[in-house]
C-alpha positions as CSV (number, residue, x, y, z in Angstrom):
1,M,-11.0,19.7,14.2
2,R,-9.4,21.0,11.2
3,G,-7.7,23.4,10.7
4,N,-10.0,25.6,9.2
5,G,-12.6,25.2,12.3
6,V,-14.8,22.6,10.6
7,S,-16.0,19.7,12.9
8,V,-14.7,16.3,11.9
9,M,-17.5,13.6,12.3
10,K,-16.2,10.8,14.4
11,A,-17.4,7.3,14.2
12,A,-16.7,4.0,15.8
13,V,-17.2,0.8,13.5
14,I,-17.1,-2.4,16.4
15,G,-16.5,-5.2,14.3
16,L,-14.5,-5.6,11.6
17,G,-15.7,-8.6,9.4
18,R,-15.8,-7.9,5.5
19,F,-18.6,-5.7,6.0
20,G,-17.5,-3.7,9.3
21,K,-13.9,-3.5,7.6
22,S,-15.0,-2.1,4.5
23,L,-17.4,0.2,6.6
24,A,-14.3,1.7,8.4
25,L,-12.3,2.2,5.3
26,S,-15.1,3.8,3.1
27,L,-16.1,6.3,6.2
28,A,-11.9,6.9,6.8
29,E,-11.6,7.4,2.6
30,R,-14.6,10.4,3.1
31,G,-12.6,11.9,6.2
32,V,-14.5,10.3,9.0
33,E,-12.5,9.9,12.1
34,V,-12.8,6.3,12.8
35,I,-12.2,4.1,15.9
36,A,-12.2,0.4,14.4
37,I,-12.6,-2.2,17.2
38,D,-12.6,-6.0,17.4
39,K,-11.6,-8.8,19.7
40,D,-9.5,-10.2,17.2
41,K,-6.1,-9.1,16.8
42,N,-5.1,-9.9,13.2
43,R,-8.2,-7.8,12.2
44,V,-7.2,-4.9,14.3
45,E,-3.5,-5.2,12.6
46,D,-5.0,-5.2,9.5
47,I,-6.7,-2.0,9.4
48,K,-4.6,-0.1,12.0
49,D,-2.9,2.4,9.5
50,K,-5.8,3.1,7.5
51,V,-8.3,4.8,10.3
52,T,-7.5,7.0,13.4
53,L,-7.4,4.6,15.9
54,A,-7.7,0.8,16.0
55,V,-7.8,-1.1,19.1
56,I,-8.5,-4.8,20.3
57,L,-11.6,-4.0,22.7
58,N,-14.0,-6.1,24.4
59,S,-17.2,-3.9,23.6
60,E,-19.0,-5.8,26.1
61,D,-17.1,-3.9,28.9
62,E,-18.3,-0.1,29.8
63,E,-14.8,0.8,30.8
64,S,-13.2,-0.4,28.1
65,L,-15.3,1.8,25.6
66,R,-14.9,4.8,27.5
67,S,-11.3,4.7,27.7
68,Q,-11.1,4.7,24.2
69,G,-13.5,8.0,23.9
70,I,-16.0,5.7,21.8
71,D,-18.5,8.0,24.4
72,K,-17.7,10.8,22.5
73,V,-18.3,9.8,18.9
74,D,-21.3,10.8,16.8
75,V,-22.1,7.7,15.5
76,A,-21.0,3.8,16.5
77,I,-21.8,1.1,13.9
78,V,-22.1,-2.5,15.6
79,S,-21.0,-4.7,12.7
80,M,-20.5,-7.9,14.3
81,G,-21.2,-10.8,12.3
82,E,-24.1,-13.5,13.0
83,S,-22.5,-15.9,15.8
84,D,-21.9,-12.8,17.7
85,F,-25.3,-11.5,17.8
86,R,-25.6,-11.7,21.7
87,S,-22.5,-9.6,22.0
88,S,-24.0,-7.1,19.2
89,I,-27.1,-6.5,21.8
90,L,-25.2,-6.0,24.9
91,T,-23.2,-3.5,22.9
92,T,-25.5,-1.9,21.7
93,V,-27.3,-1.4,25.0
94,L,-23.7,-0.3,26.4
95,L,-23.4,2.1,23.6
96,K,-26.7,3.9,24.4
97,R,-25.8,3.7,28.4
98,I,-22.5,5.8,27.5
99,G,-24.4,8.3,25.8
100,V,-23.7,7.8,21.9
101,K,-25.9,10.0,19.9
102,T,-26.2,7.5,17.2
103,V,-26.2,3.8,17.4
104,I,-26.5,1.8,14.0
105,S,-26.7,-1.7,14.6
106,R,-26.6,-4.9,12.0
107,A,-29.3,-7.3,11.9
108,F,-29.6,-10.8,10.1
109,E,-33.3,-11.6,10.4
110,Y,-36.4,-9.4,10.8
111,V,-37.0,-10.6,14.4
112,D,-33.4,-9.1,15.3
113,R,-34.5,-5.7,14.0
114,E,-37.4,-5.9,16.4
115,I,-34.8,-6.6,19.3
116,L,-32.3,-4.2,18.2
117,K,-34.9,-1.5,17.9
118,N,-36.4,-2.6,21.5
119,I,-33.2,-2.1,23.5
120,G,-32.3,1.6,21.6
121,A,-30.7,1.1,18.4
122,D,-31.3,4.4,16.4
123,K,-31.1,2.5,13.4
124,V,-30.8,-1.1,12.1
125,V,-29.0,-2.2,8.8
126,F,-29.6,-5.8,6.8
127,P,-26.3,-5.3,4.5
128,E,-26.9,-8.6,2.6
129,V,-30.5,-8.1,2.4
130,E,-29.9,-4.3,1.1
131,M,-27.3,-5.9,-1.3
132,G,-29.4,-8.6,-2.7
133,Q,-32.5,-6.4,-3.4
134,K,-30.1,-3.8,-5.1
135,L,-28.8,-6.9,-7.3
136,A,-32.1,-8.2,-7.9
137,R,-33.9,-4.4,-8.8
138,S,-30.9,-4.2,-11.2
139,L,-31.7,-7.5,-13.1
140,V,-35.4,-7.1,-13.1
141,A,-35.5,-3.4,-13.9
142,P,-32.4,-2.3,-15.4
143,G,-33.7,1.0,-16.0
144,I,-33.4,1.8,-12.0
145,I,-30.0,3.1,-11.3
146,D,-30.4,3.8,-7.6
147,C,-33.1,3.4,-4.9
148,I,-33.2,4.9,-1.4
149,N,-35.9,3.3,0.8
150,L,-37.6,6.3,3.1
151,D,-38.9,3.7,5.5
152,E,-38.1,0.4,6.5
153,H,-41.5,-1.2,5.1
154,E,-40.6,0.3,1.6
155,D,-43.8,1.9,1.3
156,F,-42.2,5.0,0.1
157,S,-38.8,5.0,-2.1
158,I,-36.9,7.6,-4.0
159,L,-35.7,6.1,-7.2
160,E,-33.3,7.1,-9.8
161,L,-33.8,5.8,-13.4
162,Q,-33.4,6.1,-16.9
163,A,-36.6,7.5,-18.9
164,P,-38.2,4.6,-21.2
165,K,-38.0,5.7,-24.4
166,R,-41.4,5.9,-25.1
167,F,-41.7,8.9,-22.5
168,C,-39.0,11.0,-24.4
169,G,-40.2,14.4,-26.1
170,K,-43.4,14.2,-24.3
171,T,-44.6,16.7,-21.1
172,I,-45.1,15.5,-17.7
173,G,-48.7,16.6,-17.8
174,E,-48.8,14.5,-21.3
175,L,-47.7,11.3,-19.4
176,Q,-50.1,11.8,-16.4
177,I,-47.1,10.0,-14.6
178,A,-48.7,10.8,-11.1
179,T,-52.3,9.6,-12.2
180,K,-51.2,6.3,-13.9
181,Y,-48.4,4.9,-11.8
182,G,-48.6,6.6,-8.9
183,V,-45.2,8.7,-9.0
184,N,-44.2,12.0,-8.2
185,I,-40.8,13.4,-10.3
186,V,-38.6,15.3,-8.1
187,L,-35.9,16.2,-10.7
188,I,-35.3,15.9,-14.0
189,K,-31.6,15.4,-15.4
190,H,-30.8,16.0,-19.0
191,K,-27.6,15.6,-20.9
192,I,-26.6,18.5,-23.1
193,G,-24.0,18.5,-26.0
194,S,-22.0,21.4,-26.2
195,T,-18.6,22.4,-27.8
196,D,-15.5,23.7,-25.7
197,K,-13.0,26.3,-27.0
198,N,-10.9,23.3,-28.5
199,G,-13.7,22.2,-30.6
200,N,-14.2,19.1,-28.5
201,N,-17.6,17.7,-27.9
202,K,-18.8,17.2,-24.5
203,L,-21.9,16.2,-22.5
204,K,-23.0,18.5,-19.6
205,E,-25.4,17.3,-17.0
206,K,-28.4,19.7,-16.3
207,V,-30.9,19.5,-13.5
208,N,-34.0,20.8,-13.1
209,Y,-35.2,20.8,-9.3
210,V,-38.7,21.9,-9.8
211,P,-40.1,20.2,-12.3
212,R,-43.9,21.2,-13.8
213,A,-46.3,19.9,-16.0
214,E,-45.2,21.5,-19.3
215,D,-41.1,20.3,-18.4
216,I,-40.3,17.6,-21.6
217,I,-38.9,14.2,-20.8
218,S,-35.5,13.9,-22.8
């Protein structure tokens, strides 16, 4: 708990390879209480001063998990490497057994996802695949700033993109974006120029959260 009574999120990161270490550090930087776990002493030593708790632990042992309070965390991320996939499976099962509310497990192939889902993982992630997809999108469609997939089959996504020049100055209705492209605009960002009290030019972002047909793309 913080001093103002606001509850702090608690997370366990199990497996401190490149992905797990990066994740643990990023969570800690955002104020999350992180318990970082690995069997490798050097990996644990490397991160111990940057997270709430770093422990050398066999995640396939239920009592060891309980002894470090893993059953009390809000989320546990199983981030072991591909060679430890068997251990990832057993760890995922144990985390759900001891009552962890949300378990996120790392997969390397699509068949891994099915296995992890079937044994109880609440979410399965493919860090390497997702990174590759993001890079590919940036190369073939540089106008895309960010993309969030809303389902694992990528049937529905939210895209943040820079409007093509041919769209600028026209209304949403004129462009018939929904009809032509099967896309719904959920918000529009504009950069508006202004001058501060010292006479300096500044750009301010204005967001339209309820776009209508008569709104102009700029």
